[in-house]
C-alpha positions in Angstrom: -18.6 28.0 376.2 -17.2 30.9 375.8 -13.9 29.2 376.1 -15.0 26.9 373.7 -16.0 29.4 371.0 -12.8 30.9 371.5 -10.7 27.5 370.8 -12.5 26.7 367.8 -12.1 30.5 366.4 -8.4 30.0 367.0 -8.3 26.5 365.5 -10.2 27.7 362.6 -7.4 30.2 362.1 -4.7 28.3 362.5 -6.3 26.1 359.8 -6.7 29.5 357.6 -3.2 30.2 358.0 -2.1 26.7 357.0 -4.0 26.6 353.7 -2.6 30.0 352.7 0.9 29.0 353.5 0.2 25.9 351.4 -0.7 27.8 348.3 1.3 31.2 349.4 3.0 31.2 345.9 0.1 30.7 344.4 -1.7 33.5 346.1 1.5 35.7 345.4 1.7 35.2 341.7 -1.8 36.1 341.1 -3.3 40.0 341.1 -6.5 39.4 342.6 -5.6 40.2 345.7 -5.5 43.5 344.7 -9.0 43.7 343.8 -10.1 41.9 346.7 -7.8 44.6 349.0 -9.7 46.6 351.5 -8.5 49.0 354.0 -6.9 46.2 356.4 -8.1 43.1 354.8 -7.8 41.3 352.3 -10.5 38.4 351.2 -9.2 35.4 350.1 -10.9 32.7 348.5 -10.5 29.0 350.1 -11.9 26.3 348.3 -10.1 23.7 349.8 -11.0 24.4 353.5 -13.1 21.2 354.6 -14.2 21.5 358.4 -14.8 17.5 359.1 -18.3 16.2 359.7 -20.3 13.1 359.6 -23.2 13.2 356.7 -25.7 10.6 356.4 -27.9 9.5 353.7 -32.0 9.4 353.4 -33.2 6.5 355.7 -34.1 3.2 354.3 -33.7 4.8 350.6 -32.4 1.7 349.0 -30.8 2.0 345.9 -26.9 1.9 345.1 -24.6 2.5 348.1 -27.7 1.6 350.2 -28.2 -2.0 349.2 -28.7 -4.1 346.5 -28.6 -2.5 342.8 -29.7 -3.8 339.0 -26.9 -4.6 336.2 -26.8 -1.4 334.5 -28.2 1.5 337.0 -26.6 4.3 336.1 -24.7 6.2 339.0 -23.1 9.7 339.5 -24.1 12.4 337.6 -26.4 10.4 335.7 -28.5 9.8 338.7 -31.8 11.3 338.3 -33.2 12.5 341.8 -33.7 16.5 343.2 -31.0 18.9 342.1 -29.3 16.8 340.1 -29.3 16.9 336.3 -29.4 19.9 333.8 -32.4 21.5 335.1 -33.2 23.7 338.4 -32.3 22.0 341.6 -33.5 22.8 345.1 -30.5 21.3 346.9 -27.5 23.3 348.0 -24.1 23.3 346.1 -20.2 23.4 346.6 -19.3 27.0 347.4 -15.8 28.6 347.6 -15.4 30.3 351.4 -14.0 33.6 351.4 -11.6 34.3 354.4 -10.7 37.8 355.1 -7.3 38.0 356.3 -5.6 41.1 357.9 -2.9 42.7 356.1 -0.3 42.0 359.3 -1.3 38.5 359.2 -0.4 38.1 355.3 2.8 39.9 356.2 3.5 37.2 358.9 3.1 34.4 356.5 5.0 36.0 353.9 8.0 36.7 356.2 7.9 33.3 358.1 7.1 31.3 354.3 10.1 33.3 353.0 12.5 33.3 355.8 12.8 37.2 355.8 15.0 38.4 358.4 12.8 41.2 360.2 14.1 44.8 359.0 16.9 46.7 360.9 15.9 50.7 360.3 18.8 53.0 360.1 18.9 56.1 361.3 15.8 58.2 362.3 17.4 58.7 366.0 16.3 62.3 365.4 12.5 61.1 365.3 10.8 60.9 368.6 7.0 60.1 369.0 5.6 61.0 372.6 3.7 58.3 375.1 2.0 58.8 378.3 2.5 55.9 380.8 0.3 55.0 383.9 3.6 54.0 385.9 2.9 56.9 388.9 1.2 57.0 392.2 0.5 60.3 393.8 -1.7 61.9 396.7 -3.9 63.8 394.7 -6.1 63.2 391.5 -9.3 62.7 390.2 -11.4 60.2 391.7 -11.3 57.9 388.0 -7.8 57.6 388.7 -7.7 56.6 392.4 -5.9 53.6 393.1 -7.9 51.3 395.6 -5.2 48.7 396.1 -2.6 51.6 397.0 -5.4 53.1 399.0 -6.8 50.5 400.9 -2.7 50.0 402.1 -1.9 53.4 403.1 -5.0 53.4 405.7 -4.3 50.0 406.7 -0.4 51.3 407.7 -2.0 54.4 408.9 -4.2 52.1 411.4 -1.9 49.7 412.4 0.6 52.6 413.3 -2.2 54.3 415.6 -3.4 51.1 416.7 -6.9 51.4 416.0 -6.6 48.2 413.8 -9.1 45.2 415.1 -8.2 42.4 414.0 -11.3 40.7 414.6 -13.0 43.3 413.0 -10.8 44.3 410.4 -12.5 47.7 409.3 -10.6 49.6 406.8 -12.1 53.3 406.5 -9.6 55.3 404.3 -8.9 59.0 405.0 -8.6 62.2 402.6 -4.6 61.8 403.1 -4.6 57.8 402.9 -6.0 58.1 399.0 -3.5 57.8 396.2 -3.8 58.2 392.5 -2.7 56.4 389.4 -0.6 59.5 387.4 1.1 59.3 384.4 5.0 60.1 382.8 5.3 60.8 379.6 8.5 59.4 377.4 9.9 60.3 374.2 11.0 56.9 372.2 13.0 57.2 369.0 10.6 56.3 366.0 11.0 54.6 362.5 10.2 56.6 359.7 10.1 54.5 356.2 9.0 55.8 352.5 8.4 53.6 349.9 9.1 54.9 346.3 8.0 53.0 343.5 9.1 53.6 339.7 7.2 51.2 337.0 8.1 51.4 333.2 4.7 52.0 331.3 6.1 52.4 328.0 4.6 50.5 325.2 7.1 47.6 325.0 5.7 46.7 328.8 2.5 44.8 328.1 -0.5 44.3 330.2 1.3 41.2 331.6 4.4 42.9 333.1 2.7 45.5 334.6 0.3 43.1 335.8 3.5 41.5 337.7 4.9 44.5 338.4 1.4 45.3 340.7 1.8 42.2 342.2 5.5 42.5 343.5 4.5 45.9 344.5 1.4 45.0 346.9 3.6 42.3 348.5 6.6 44.4 349.5 4.5 47.1 350.6 2.8 44.8 352.5 6.1 43.2 354.4 7.2 46.8 354.6 4.3 48.2 356.3 4.5 45.3 359.2 7.7 46.5 359.5 7.3 50.4 360.1 4.4 51.6 361.8 4.8 55.2 360.2 5.2 54.3 356.2 4.7 56.7 353.3 4.4 55.5 349.3 5.0 57.5 346.6 4.8 56.1 343.3 6.3 57.0 339.7 5.7 56.2 336.4 7.8 56.6 333.4 7.8 56.1 329.6 10.1 58.9 327.6 9.3 61.4 330.8 8.2 60.4 334.4 5.7 61.8 336.4 4.4 61.5 340.2 0.9 59.5 340.4 -1.4 58.3 343.2 -1.9 54.3 344.7 -4.8 54.0 342.7 -3.7 55.4 339.1 -0.3 53.5 339.6 -2.5 50.5 339.6 -4.7 51.1 336.9 -2.6 53.1 334.4 -2.2 51.9 331.1 0.3 53.8 328.9 2.5 53.7 326.2 5.1 55.5 324.3 9.6 55.6 324.5 12.1 54.5 327.4 13.9 57.1 328.9 14.4 55.5 332.6 16.5 58.4 333.9 13.8 60.6 334.3 12.2 58.8 337.0 15.7 58.2 338.7 16.1 62.1 338.4 12.2 63.0 339.6 13.1 59.9 342.2 16.3 61.9 343.8 13.8 65.0 343.6 11.0 64.0 345.5 13.9 62.6 348.2 15.7 65.8 348.3 12.2 68.0 349.0 10.4 65.8 351.1 12.3 63.0 353.3 15.5 63.6 354.7 17.5 60.6 354.9 18.3 61.4 358.4 14.9 61.3 359.6 13.7 58.8 356.7 14.3 55.2 355.7 14.5 55.1 352.1 13.3 52.1 350.0 13.2 53.1 346.0 11.8 50.2 343.9 12.0 50.4 340.3 10.2 47.9 337.6 11.1 48.0 334.2 12.1 45.4 330.7 15.2 46.4 330.7 14.7 48.2 327.1 16.4 52.1 328.0 16.7 55.0 325.0 20.2 54.5 324.1 23.6 54.1 325.8 23.7 57.4 326.7 20.8 57.8 329.1 21.8 54.5 330.7 25.4 56.5 331.7 23.2 59.3 333.2 21.2 56.5 335.2 24.5 55.2 336.6 25.7 58.6 337.4 22.3 59.5 338.9 22.5 56.1 341.4 25.9 56.8 342.2 25.9 60.6 342.8 22.4 60.9 344.7 20.0 57.6 345.1 22.1 54.7 346.3 23.8 57.1 349.2 20.6 57.9 350.5 18.8 54.4 349.9 18.4 51.8 352.5 18.4 49.9 349.5 17.6 50.1 345.7 16.1 47.5 343.9 15.8 46.9 340.2 13.4 44.2 339.1 13.2 43.6 335.3 10.3 42.2 333.7 10.8 39.8 330.9 9.2 41.2 327.6 9.1 40.0 324.2 9.9 43.8 323.1 12.5 45.0 325.5 15.8 44.4 325.0 16.4 43.4 328.6 20.0 45.1 328.7 19.7 47.7 331.5 20.3 44.8 334.1 23.5 43.9 332.5 24.4 47.3 332.6 23.9 47.9 335.9 25.7 45.0 337.6 28.8 45.9 335.3 28.3 49.6 336.6 28.1 48.2 340.3 29.4 44.7 340.8 29.9 44.7 344.8 27.3 47.5 345.5 25.5 46.1 348.9 22.9 48.4 349.0 21.8 48.0 345.3 20.0 44.4 344.4 19.0 43.1 340.9 16.4 40.9 339.8 15.2 39.2 336.8 11.2 38.5 336.8 10.8 36.0 334.0 7.0 35.1 335.2 4.5 35.0 337.7 5.9 31.9 339.0 9.2 34.2 339.9 7.5 37.1 341.7 8.5 35.2 345.1 12.0 34.7 344.3 12.3 38.4 343.2 10.6 39.2 347.1 13.0 37.2 348.5 16.2 38.7 346.7 15.0 42.2 347.3 13.9 41.7 351.3 16.4 39.0 352.2 19.0 40.6 354.0 16.2 42.5 356.2 18.2 46.1 355.5 
């Protein structure tokens, strides 16, 4: 019975997985999942999942579909009966099924569907974690760690060597010298650590739709990177004419306005990295989202200098996504591309609508850096 339940459960998970993959672009492009996010689970509405089953009507009820009907007999929604019509009914209705899916499972589906390569962390050889593995056998130890099989073998060997073993009456009685115990060995393993720094333009030219696109894309990028790294930190920066560091809750819900000075975000990002995250110990992923409307060419040149002198040399990849806005000039991405035509760890992407979030994620994470 247990095995049958496990088979059914695994089959249902495969059905859920297939349903999510089929409409992954729809789920990614909508921000509702962020509101449904728990600590390690995301609740996904899947109204299309229907388990096949037989459904029988009432016996000998007659009527249309059961036997002869009369001309003019109403069918469909016009049929009167229990549970049908404008009044209150007593029959069950159709419900949307909400399925809890782990963030790890979502990341796997995302990687498979977008064909994202496994990220290869750089550096971090100086960072180690200690792990204890029970792979040793000793002559002493606590009784809770006594190794029954090894103790039995030692007792058998001793009795055979002494000639006291009787195959017709194979009684093996271990003595103190026969006892063997499990023991552990502490090993040090290189451990990869990563920090993601999200920067978002919250100026007046960034409308609510643009900010929702940014937050949705950041959510999925965060999900993928957390799947690849066991130890990951996230930092959040919002900026208009000035930049400030905020927590995750504020990043996903902040509403602001004002002018735009992108260099303020880059300066704060460089400061956070230099003070808290050494490139020799951390894999660094800055992501900047804006509509490309910057405060003059002078500030754009400051941004280019900051990228060249401080940010690109310490980042695994630096990603800039430009969201289309009716009020933004969109010039910043052109200036960045002209300044760094062949910079491998600088990736730019244009997101004109929610439907292009998937393509932007693939551009950013498709190189596996």
